[in-house]
C-alpha positions as CSV (number, residue, x, y, z in Angstrom):
1,M,-1.6,11.6,6.0
2,R,0.4,11.0,2.8
3,L,2.0,7.8,1.7
4,S,5.6,7.8,0.5
5,E,6.6,7.4,-3.1
6,Y,8.2,4.1,-2.0
7,T,4.8,2.8,-0.9
8,D,3.2,4.1,-4.2
9,Y,5.9,2.3,-6.2
10,T,5.5,-0.9,-4.1
11,L,1.7,-1.0,-4.8
12,R,2.3,-0.3,-8.5
13,V,4.7,-3.2,-8.9
14,L,2.3,-5.5,-7.1
15,M,-0.7,-4.4,-9.2
16,Y,1.2,-4.7,-12.5
17,C,2.4,-8.2,-11.6
18,A,-1.1,-9.2,-10.5
19,A,-2.5,-8.2,-13.9
20,R,0.1,-10.5,-15.6
21,P,0.0,-13.7,-13.5
22,Q,1.5,-15.9,-16.3
23,E,4.3,-13.5,-17.3
24,L,7.8,-12.6,-16.0
25,V,7.8,-8.8,-15.6
26,T,11.1,-6.9,-16.0
27,I,12.2,-3.9,-14.0
28,G,12.7,-2.1,-17.3
29,E,9.1,-2.8,-18.3
30,L,7.8,-1.5,-15.0
31,A,10.0,1.6,-15.2
32,E,8.8,2.4,-18.7
33,H,5.2,1.7,-17.9
34,H,5.1,3.8,-14.8
35,G,7.7,6.5,-15.7
36,V,9.7,5.6,-12.6
37,S,13.5,5.2,-12.2
38,K,14.9,1.6,-12.5
39,N,17.0,2.3,-9.4
40,H,14.0,3.1,-7.3
41,L,12.2,0.0,-8.6
42,M,15.1,-2.3,-7.9
43,K,15.0,-1.3,-4.2
44,V,11.2,-2.0,-4.1
45,V,11.6,-5.3,-5.9
46,N,14.4,-6.4,-3.6
47,D,12.2,-5.6,-0.6
48,L,9.2,-7.4,-2.0
49,A,11.3,-10.5,-2.7
50,R,12.7,-10.4,0.9
51,Q,9.1,-10.3,2.2
52,G,8.2,-13.3,0.1
53,L,5.6,-11.5,-2.1
54,I,7.4,-11.8,-5.4
55,E,10.0,-14.1,-6.8
56,T,12.8,-12.9,-9.0
57,T,14.8,-14.6,-11.7
58,R,18.1,-13.0,-12.7
59,G,19.8,-12.9,-16.1
60,R,18.6,-13.1,-19.6
61,G,15.0,-14.1,-19.8
62,G,14.6,-13.3,-16.1
63,G,12.1,-11.1,-14.3
64,L,9.7,-11.1,-11.4
65,R,6.3,-12.4,-10.6
66,L,4.0,-12.7,-7.6
67,M,4.6,-15.7,-5.3
68,K,1.1,-15.4,-3.7
69,D,-2.4,-15.3,-5.0
70,P,-3.4,-11.6,-5.2
71,A,-6.5,-12.4,-3.1
72,E,-4.1,-13.3,-0.2
73,I,-2.2,-10.0,-0.2
74,R,-3.9,-7.4,2.0
75,I,-3.2,-3.8,1.0
76,G,-2.9,-2.9,4.7
77,D,-0.1,-5.3,5.2
78,V,1.7,-3.9,2.2
79,V,1.4,-0.4,3.4
80,R,2.5,-1.3,6.9
81,A,5.6,-3.1,5.5
82,S,6.6,-0.2,3.2
83,E,5.9,2.9,5.3
84,T,8.2,3.9,8.2
85,D,6.2,6.4,10.2
86,F,2.5,6.4,11.2
87,R,2.8,9.1,13.8
88,L,0.0,11.5,12.8
89,V,0.9,13.9,15.6
90,E,3.9,14.5,17.9
91,C,2.3,12.8,20.9
92,F,2.2,9.4,19.1
93,D,5.9,9.0,20.0
94,A,6.4,9.1,23.8
95,R,10.2,9.4,23.3
96,T,10.0,12.7,21.4
97,N,6.7,14.1,22.7
98,A,7.2,17.7,23.9
99,C,3.6,18.8,23.6
100,S,2.3,20.7,26.7
101,L,-1.3,19.7,26.0
102,T,-0.6,15.9,26.3
103,P,-2.0,15.5,29.9
104,S,-5.4,16.9,29.0
105,C,-5.6,16.6,25.2
106,R,-8.2,14.4,23.6
107,L,-6.9,14.7,20.0
108,K,-4.5,11.8,20.4
109,H,-7.4,9.4,21.0
110,L,-9.3,10.8,18.0
111,F,-6.3,10.5,15.7
112,N,-5.5,7.0,16.9
113,H,-9.1,6.0,16.2
114,A,-8.9,7.5,12.7
115,L,-5.6,5.6,12.0
116,Q,-7.2,2.3,13.1
117,A,-10.2,3.0,10.8
118,Y,-7.7,3.7,8.0
119,F,-6.0,0.3,8.4
120,E,-9.3,-1.5,8.8
121,A,-10.3,-0.2,5.4
122,L,-6.9,-1.1,3.9
123,D,-7.0,-4.5,5.5
124,A,-10.5,-5.1,3.9
125,A,-9.0,-4.8,0.4
126,T,-6.6,-7.2,-1.3
127,L,-4.4,-6.9,-4.3
128,A,-7.0,-8.7,-6.3
129,D,-9.5,-6.0,-5.4
130,V,-7.3,-3.2,-6.8
131,A,-5.4,-4.8,-9.6
132,S,-6.7,-4.6,-13.2
133,P,-7.7,-7.9,-14.7
134,P,-5.0,-9.7,-16.8
135,P,-4.8,-8.3,-20.3
136,G,-7.1,-10.1,-22.7
137,T,-9.5,-11.3,-20.0
138,A,-13.0,-10.2,-19.1
139,K,-13.2,-7.7,-16.3
140,R,-14.0,-9.4,-13.0
141,S,-16.7,-7.9,-10.8
142,R,-15.5,-5.6,-8.1
143,P,-16.7,-6.0,-4.5
144,A,-19.2,-3.4,-3.4
145,T,-17.7,-0.4,-1.8
146,V,-18.4,0.5,1.8
147,A,-20.2,3.7,2.2
148,L,-18.5,6.0,4.7
149,P,-20.5,8.2,7.0
150,A,-20.7,11.8,6.0
151,P,-18.7,14.2,8.2
152,T,-20.8,15.9,10.8
153,R,-20.8,19.7,11.0
154,R,-21.1,21.6,14.3
155,A,-23.4,24.5,14.5
156,A,-21.7,27.9,14.6
157,R,-21.8,29.6,18.0
């Protein structure tokens, strides 16, 4: 599974703002820092404002900033709101499923379980966990990472 550029930009905007809680950030500043088009960022910022995650101020001296504490913004929620399609395989969508294996296939259950685990991991992290500390402040300690089980290998037959 690959996240869209839109989701990537969304996370970058939020992380940049979280690292500068006392500042108004401009779209021009974001575009220059990340090497991303202002037009793309304007769409992202409008969507984030509509969701209530950031507030925007127009005009000279305007900009944007987070409306919530970074510790209250779950990464899983951000990804769900910015991605449009989580169908890992054809059979996840009953309306367009034409797979002949569907009645006896066990992959759908496995992929569904993997998707749930993916979101459990994203829901366990907040914007505060992934954002850099504000410039000029001491680095905060990071939460311990969760060790994932190693993949199992099947013996060759």
